ZAFI-811334 format. One line per 4 residues: number of its first residue (from 1); for each residue x negated, y negated, z negated of C-alpha. Coordinates in Angstrom, 1 decimal, decimal comma. Each point is the difference from the previous one (the first is absolute). Layout:
REM ZAFI-811334
NUM> X/Y/Z; ...
//
This chain:
REM ZAFI-811334
1> -15,8/-4,6/9,4; 0,4/-1,2/3,5; -1,7/0,2/3,4; -1,3/-2,8/0,1
5> -1,1/-0,2/-3,4; -1,4/2,8/-0,9; -3,4/-0,3/-1,4; -1,5/3,0/-0,2
9> 0,3/4,0/0,5; 0,0/2,1/-2,5; 1,2/3,8/-1,3; 3,4/0,8/-1,3
13> -0,9/1,5/-3,2; 0,7/-2,8/-2,2; -0,5/3,0/-2,6; -2,3/2,3/-2,2
17> -0,8/3,5/2,5; -0,9/3,6/-1,1; -2,9/0,2/-1,8; -2,6/2,3/0,8
21> 1,8/2,5/-2,6; 3,2/-0,2/1,6; 1,2/-2,1/-3,1; 0,9/-3,5/0,4
25> -0,6/-2,7/-3,3; 2,2/-3,0/-1,3; -0,9/-3,3/1,9; 1,3/-3,3/-1,4
29> 1,9/-2,2/2,4; -2,1/-3,2/1,3; 1,8/-3,2/-1,4; 1,4/-1,0/3,1
33> 2,0/3,7/0,5; 0,8/-0,4/-3,2; 1,3/-3,3/0,5; 2,6/1,1/2,7
37> 1,7/2,1/-3,9; -0,1/-3,1/-2,1; 1,5/-1,7/2,7; 3,5/3,0/-0,1
41> 2,9/-1,5/-1,4; 3,2/1,5/-0,5; 1,3/-2,0/2,9; -3,8/-0,7/1,3
45> -1,1/3,9/1,6; -3,4/0,4/1,9; 0,5/2,8/2,0; -0,5/-0,2/3,3
49> 1,5/2,2/2,2; 0,5/2,0/4,1; 3,0/0,8/1,9; -0,8/1,4/2,7
53> 2,1/2,4/2,9; -0,7/3,1/1,5; 1,0/2,3/2,7; 0,0/3,3/-1,4
57> 1,0/1,9/3,4; -4,2/0,1/0,5; 0,1/2,4/-3,3; -1,4/3,6/1,2
61> 2,3/2,5/-0,9; 3,0/-3,2/-0,6; -0,4/-2,3/-3,6; 1,2/1,1/-3,4
65> 0,2/-2,1/-3,4; -2,1/2,9/-1,8; -3,3/0,1/3,4; -0,1/-3,7/-0,9
69> -0,1/-0,1/-3,1; -2,9/2,5/0,3; -2,2/-1,4/2,2; -0,1/-2,9/-2,8
73> -0,4/2,3/-2,5; -2,9/1,1/1,7; -1,9/-3,2/0,6; 0,4/-1,3/-3,0
77> -3,7/1,7/-1,5; -1,4/-2,4/3,3; 1,5/-3,3/-2,0; -0,9/0,5/-3,4
81> 1,3/-3,0/-1,5; 3,7/1,8/0,7; -0,3/1,6/-2,9; -1,7/-2,1/-1,9
85> 2,6/-2,0/-3,2; -0,9/-3,1/-2,4; -1,1/-0,1/-4,3; 0,3/-2,9/-1,5
89> -2,9/-1,7/-2,2; 1,1/0,4/-3,9; 0,7/-4,0/-0,6; -0,3/-0,5/3,7
93> -4,4/-0,9/-1,0; 0,0/1,0/4,4; 1,3/0,8/3,5; 1,7/3,1/-0,2
97> -1,8/3,1/1,0; 0,8/2,1/2,9; 0,2/4,4/-0,9; 0,6/2,9/1,7
101> 4,4/1,2/-1,3; -1,1/3,2/-1,5; 4,5/0,1/0,1; 0,0/-1,3/4,3
105> 2,8/1,6/1,7; 0,5/-0,6/3,1; 4,1/0,9/0,6; 0,1/-3,8/-2,5
109> -1,8/-1,8/2,5; 1,8/1,3/3,3; 3,1/-0,6/0,4; 2,8/1,3/2,5
113> 2,6/-3,0/1,2; 2,7/-0,7/2,9; 1,4/-3,2/1,6; 3,6/0,0/0,2
117> 1,5/0,1/3,4; -0,3/-1,7/2,8; -3,8/0,3/-1,5; -1,3/-3,2/2,3
121> -3,1/-2,5/-1,5; 2,8/-2,1/-1,8; 0,7/3,4/-2,0; -3,7/0,7/-0,9
125> -1,1/-3,3/-1,0; 3,0/0,4/-2,5; -1,0/3,3/-0,9; -3,7/-1,6/-0,5
129> 1,5/-3,4/-2,0; 1,2/2,2/-2,6; -3,3/1,8/-0,2; -2,0/-3,0/-0,3
133> 2,8/-1,1/-2,9; -1,8/2,2/-2,2; -3,3/-0,4/-1,9; -2,3/3,4/0,2
137> -0,4/2,4/-3,3; -3,6/-1,3/-1,6; 0,1/3,3/-2,0; -0,5/1,2/3,6
141> -2,3/0,3/2,6; 0,7/-3,5/2,1; 2,3/0,9/3,5; 2,5/1,3/0,7
145> 1,3/1,3/3,4; 3,7/1,0/2,1; 0,9/1,9/3,0; 3,2/-1,4/1,3
149> 1,6/2,2/1,8; 3,0/-1,1/2,1; -0,8/-2,5/2,5; 1,5/-0,5/3,2
153> -1,4/2,2/3,0; -1,1/2,8/-3,0; -3,3/-2,8/-0,7; -0,8/0,7/-3,8
157> -2,1/-3,3/-1,8; -2,5/0,5/-2,6; -0,1/-2,7/-2,8; -3,1/-0,3/-2,3
161> -0,2/-2,7/-3,3; -3,3/0,1/-1,4; -1,5/-2,7/-2,1; -1,9/-3,0/0,6
165> -2,8/0,5/-2,8; -0,6/3,5/1,9; -0,2/-1,2/3,7; 0,0/-3,5/2,0
169> 1,5/-0,2/3,1; -3,3/1,0/2,6; -0,8/3,0/-2,9; 3,8/0,7/0,0
173> 0,2/1,2/4,1; -3,1/1,3/-0,1; 1,3/2,3/-3,4; 2,5/1,3/1,6
177> -1,7/0,6/3,7; -1,7/3,0/-2,2; 3,3/1,6/0,3; 0,3/-0,7/3,5
181> -1,1/2,0/3,4; -0,4/-1,0/3,4; 1,6/2,6/2,3; 3,0/2,0/-1,6
185> -1,9/3,3/-0,4; -3,4/-0,5/-1,5; -3,2/2,1/-0,7; 0,4/0,8/-3,6
189> -1,7/-2,7/-2,4; -3,3/1,9/-2,1; 0,5/0,1/-3,1; -1,5/-2,6/-3,6
193> -4,0/1,5/-0,5; 1,2/0,6/-3,1; 4,0/0,1/-1,2; 1,2/-2,4/-2,3
197> 0,1/1,3/-3,8; 2,3/-2,3/-2,2; -1,3/-0,4/-3,4; 3,1/0,7/-2,5
201> -0,6/-2,3/-1,9; 0,5/-3,9/-0,3; -3,4/-2,3/-1,5; 0,9/-1,3/-4,0
205> 0,6/-3,2/-1,0; -3,6/0,4/-1,7; -1,8/0,3/3,1; 2,1/-2,2/2,6
209> -0,8/-2,7/-3,1; -3,8/0,9/0,2; 0,2/-0,4/3,6; 2,1/-3,6/0,1
213> -1,8/-1,5/-3,3; -4,0/0,4/1,8; 1,7/-1,9/3,4; 1,2/-2,7/-2,0
217> -3,4/-0,6/-1,7; -1,1/-1,1/3,3; 2,4/-2,4/1,4; -0,3/-3,6/-1,7
221> -3,6/0,3/1,7; 1,6/1,5/3,4; 2,6/-3,2/-0,5; -2,5/-2,3/-0,4
225> -1,9/0,7/3,6; 3,7/0,5/1,4; 0,6/-3,6/-0,8; -2,7/-1,4/1,1
229> 0,4/1,5/3,3; 3,9/-1,0/0,3; -1,7/-3,5/-0,2; -2,5/0,0/2,2
233> 2,8/1,7/2,6; 2,7/-2,5/-0,4; -2,8/-2,7/0,5; 0,0/2,0/3,6
237> 3,6/-0,2/0,3; 0,4/-3,6/-0,6; -2,8/-0,3/2,7; 1,9/1,9/2,4
241> 3,0/-2,1/-0,7; -1,3/-3,5/0,1; -1,8/0,9/4,0; 2,6/1,4/1,7
245> 3,7/-0,9/1,7; 1,1/3,5/-0,9; 0,6/1,2/-3,2; 1,3/2,7/-2,4
249> 2,9/-0,6/-2,2; 0,5/-0,5/-3,4; 2,5/1,8/-2,3; 3,0/-1,9/-1,5
253> 0,1/-2,0/2,8; 2,4/1,8/1,4; 3,8/-1,8/-0,1; 2,6/2,3/-1,8
257> 2,6/2,3/2,5; 2,1/2,8/-1,2; -2,8/2,1/0,6; -1,7/-1,5/-3,3
261> 1,9/1,1/-2,9; -0,2/1,9/-2,9; 0,8/3,9/1,2; 1,5/3,2/-1,1
265> -0,1/3,7/-0,1; 1,2/1,0/2,9; -1,2/0,3/3,8; 1,3/-0,6/3,8
269> -1,8/1,1/3,0; 0,0/-0,5/3,8; -1,9/0,7/2,3; -0,9/-1,1/3,4
273> -2,7/0,4/3,1; -1,3/-2,0/3,0; -2,6/1,1/2,6; -3,3/-0,6/-0,5
277> -0,8/-0,2/3,3; 2,1/-3,3/0,3; -2,1/-1,5/-3,3; -3,5/0,6/1,3
281> 1,8/-2,0/3,9; 0,6/-3,3/-2,5; -2,7/0,6/-1,7; -1,9/-0,2/2,9
285> 1,9/-2,7/1,8; -0,4/-2,0/-3,4; -3,3/0,5/-0,7; 1,1/1,4/-3,2
289> -1,1/3,5/-2,5; 2,7/2,7/-0,2; 0,6/-0,8/-3,7; 0,6/-4,2/1,6
293> 2,7/2,2/1,7; 1,5/2,2/-2,5; -0,3/-3,3/-2,2; 1,8/-2,2/2,7
297> 3,2/2,9/0,2; 0,4/-0,1/-3,3; -0,1/-3,5/-0,4; 2,5/-0,3/2,6
301> 2,7/2,7/-1,5; -0,6/-2,5/-3,2; 1,0/-2,6/2,0; 3,3/1,1/0,7
305> 0,6/1,8/-2,6; -0,4/-3,8/-2,0; 2,2/-1,5/2,8; 2,6/2,9/-0,7
309> 0,4/-1,4/-3,8; 0,1/-3,5/0,5; -3,4/0,0/-2,1; -2,7/-0,6/2,2
313> -3,2/-2,4/-1,2; -1,9/-2,6/0,5; -3,3/1,4/0,3; -1,6/3,8/0,3
317> 0,5/2,5/-2,0; -2,8/1,7/-1,3; -1,0/3,9/0,5; -2,4/2,1/-2,1
321> -1,7/1,4/2,4; -2,1/3,6/-2,0; -3,6/0,3/1,8; -1,7/3,3/-0,2
325> -3,1/-0,7/-0,9; -4,1/1,6/-0,3; -1,2/-0,8/-3,4; -3,9/-0,8/-0,3
329> 0,0/2,9/-2,2; 0,1/3,1/2,3; 0,8/2,5/-2,9; 2,5/-2,1/-1,1
333> 2,8/2,0/-2,4; 4,0/0,2/1,2; 2,7/0,4/2,2; 0,3/-3,4/0,5
337> -1,9/-2,5/1,8; 1,5/-3,2/1,3; 1,0/-2,7/-0,3; 1,6/-2,4/1,2
341> 0,1/-4,1/1,7; 2,8/-2,2/0,4; 1,8/-1,2/3,3; 2,0/-2,6/1,2
345> 3,6/1,2/1,8; 1,0/-2,9/1,5; 3,6/1,1/0,4; 1,1/-4,0/0,4
349> -1,1/-0,8/3,6; 2,1/0,9/2,7; -2,5/1,3/3,4; -1,6/3,7/-1,1
353> -2,9/-1,1/2,0; -0,6/-3,0/-2,1; 1,0/2,7/-3,0; -2,7/2,3/0,8
357> -2,9/-2,6/0,9; 0,6/-1,6/-3,4; 0,2/3,7/-2,1; -4,2/0,4/2,4
361> -1,2/-3,0/-1,2; 1,1/0,7/-3,4; -1,1/3,3/0,1; -3,4/-0,7/0,5
365> -0,1/-2,4/-2,6; 0,8/2,9/-2,2; -1,9/2,0/0,8; -2,7/-2,1/-0,3
369> 0,2/-0,7/-3,2; 1,2/3,8/-1,4; -4,1/0,4/1,6; -0,8/-3,0/-1,6
373> 1,2/1,7/-3,4; -1,4/3,3/0,0; 2,2/3,0/0,8; -1,2/1,6/-3,3
377> 1,5/-2,9/-3,1; 3,1/1,2/0,8; -1,1/3,4/-0,5; -2,4/-1,5/-3,2
381> 1,8/-1,8/-2,2; 2,7/2,9/0,3; -2,0/1,5/-2,2; 0,2/-1,7/-3,2
385> 3,8/-0,5/0,0; 1,1/1,4/-3,0; 2,6/2,3/-0,6; 2,1/-1,1/-2,5
389> 0,1/-3,1/0,3; 0,4/0,7/3,7; 3,0/1,8/-0,3; 1,7/-2,1/-2,4
393> -0,5/-2,9/2,3; 1,8/1,6/3,0; 2,5/1,5/-1,9; 0,8/-3,1/-1,5
397> 0,2/-1,9/3,3; 2,7/2,3/0,9; 2,1/0,2/-2,7; -0,1/-3,9/-0,1
401> 0,4/-0,1/3,4; -2,4/-3,0/0,2; -0,5/0,7/3,6; 3,4/-2,0/0,3
405> -1,2/-3,3/-1,9; -3,4/-0,6/1,6; -1,4/-0,7/4,0; -0,1/2,8/1,7
409> -3,6/1,4/0,5; 0,6/1,6/3,4; 3,1/1,1/2,2; -0,4/3,0/0,8
413> -3,1/3,0/0,6; -0,8/1,0/3,9; -2,0/2,5/0,7; -1,9/1,8/3,2
417> -0,6/3,5/-0,4; -2,0/1,3/3,5; 1,1/3,7/0,3; -0,4/2,4/2,5
421> 0,4/0,1/4,1; 0,4/3,7/0,3; 2,8/2,6/-0,9; -0,1/1,5/-3,6
425> 1,9/2,8/-1,2; 0,6/1,7/-3,8; 0,8/3,7/0,4; 0,3/-0,7/3,8
429> 2,1/-2,8/-0,4; -1,0/-2,2/2,6; 0,4/-3,2/-2,0; 2,3/-3,0/1,6
433> -0,4/-3,0/-1,6; -1,7/-1,0/-3,6; 1,5/-3,4/-1,5; -2,5/-0,9/-4,0
437> 1,9/-1,6/-2,4; -2,2/-2,0/-2,3; 1,8/-1,5/-4,0; 1,4/-3,3/-0,3
441> -1,1/-1,9/-2,4; 1,9/-2,8/-3,2; 0,9/-3,3/1,5; -0,8/1,2/4,3
445> 3,0/2,9/0,2; -1,2/1,2/3,5; -3,5/2,6/1,2; -0,2/0,0/3,9
449> -2,3/2,8/1,2; -0,8/0,7/3,1; -1,8/3,4/1,6; -1,0/0,2/3,8
453> 0,5/4,1/1,4; 0,0/0,7/3,7; 0,4/-3,1/1,3; 2,8/-1,2/-2,6
457> -0,2/-2,4/-2,7; 2,3/1,3/-2,5; 1,2/-2,4/-3,0; 1,6/1,4/-3,2
461> 1,2/-2,8/-2,1; 0,7/0,2/-4,0; 1,9/-2,1/-1,8; 1,7/-0,8/-3,0
465> 3,7/0,3/1,1; 1,4/-2,4/-2,1; -2,4/-2,6/1,0; 0,1/1,1/3,5
469> 3,0/1,5/1,2; 0,3/-0,6/3,6; -3,8/1,7/0,5; 1,9/2,2/2,9
473> 0,4/-3,5/2,3; -3,5/-1,1/-0,5; -1,2/3,7/0,8; 1,8/-0,8/3,0
477> -0,9/-3,6/0,6; -3,1/2,0/0,3; -0,1/1,4/3,5; 1,9/-3,8/1,0
481> -3,5/-1,8/-1,2; -2,1/1,9/3,0; 1,9/-0,6/2,0; 0,7/-3,7/-0,9
485> -3,7/-0,2/-0,1; -1,4/1,6/3,3; 3,8/-2,3/1,7; -2,3/-2,8/-1,7
489> -3,1/0,9/1,4; 1,3/0,5/3,3; -0,3/4,3/-0,2; 2,2/2,3/1,7
493> 2,8/1,3/-2,9; -1,6/1,8/-2,7; 1,6/4,1/0,2; 2,3/1,6/-2,2
497> -2,1/2,3/-1,9; 0,2/2,6/-2,5; 2,5/1,8/-2,6; 1,1/-3,0/-1,9
501> 3,9/-1,0/-0,7; 2,0/-2,5/2,5; 3,1/-1,2/0,9; 1,5/-1,1/3,2
505> -0,5/-3,6/0,4; -0,5/-3,0/2,5; -3,8/-0,1/0,8; -1,1/-3,9/-1,4
509> -2,5/-1,5/-1,2; -0,7/-0,4/-3,8; 1,5/-3,9/0,9; 2,3/0,8/2,0
513> 2,3/1,5/-2,6; 0,1/-3,1/-1,7; 2,5/-3,5/0,5; -2,6/-2,4/-1,4
517> -3,8/1,6/0,0; -2,6/-2,1/-2,5; -2,7/-2,1/2,0; -2,7/0,3/-0,1
521> -1,8/-1,4/-3,2
//
């Protein structure tokens, strides 16, 4: 899910479309989509979120909650996945199915909220953190939307929460774009060819079991073929690692820091913003990719955070970087078409440009190894996940807090999602900024998701509240990190932008904030 990592374009549906008769049919989740359900535990919430801020002064005739809710409701027929819910297969003989919800109630899903005075970004972040601390109800369509009022300057916010089994980062942005317009007063959208009619009856247990058993009968042959293909792919990866200096980071090699602990259900959220043009200036000057610069800024901010806690490790952190993929099977179903690669974040290196160059070489190696392994490997193996075993293992891992008792798999998750460079409108209100937020994982209590919008890179930071208590400080270090990187590259200072919070303090580099900076290792 990155500017530099997107391997191919695709549509946003991720689900079923109305048939010619105007009815929708049930559809089984793919293995990867279902995996996001099986991973979920009482403390690990697998929803993705977005906090978007709007200026309602552009609304023709003035803003009202009812007007915004009615517009969203009227466009649900353009995105029928908002009306579908899950049904489980008896005895979990197979992955769950999507079906139309015969009791769908828009009033449940679209809610009105408000932030306390002074209505700043900090108060909005607290509101979002509270919303993201609660799981979605699986007996209903897996999404919620909050229209939040009371922001400073008369602004409003729209906070969305959608389960990861429904969308990934790229398809989520595309899906939400169906709600947006390119102008305050757009022409009326054409009605669907055939309005969706919802079946009043859910599928029977016998029907679900029959379909799932038929799928399971072909599994042994498929697993054998996949095992052979995976073995050859691993040999290709080994050859890539042997011939090049740049290598992908490996899981279970990251040093343990305060980021790596068993997580609780409580979430903390923070926002930050930097100039996209500043990132591009650094990219051009240092001959890297934009994604390398984003990772370098993350590394600089994390270095400062770890120095504050007197826990800077001797070696690099390891970030999981989701990668949007284009599977070889163009007809592959499912909302999530994503893989991942591991990238080293050299927080232990003091020089910002040296850190950036190190990241450039590591990401080159990670991409080569990812390509050698093949984009379909994760997707194909996920098809063979066994629901009962997978879910029981995830719950046991959380309940026993096993993340505290082995070397961390990775340090954090970092995603970079491309967004539009033109203004968007929702019911006539102009979008000012959008902050994406991804789930945190057990043993890695921080997720950083970045999305570009109109020349600004907006950073959404989601964390376990107990694991990363100084998340607001980490968000404040992001603008400092790009300023430090620009200075080290002998470029003009970075330009402050955005609506993210800040506090008055002397301008300083990351290293000058500490009396005894760690030497380069």
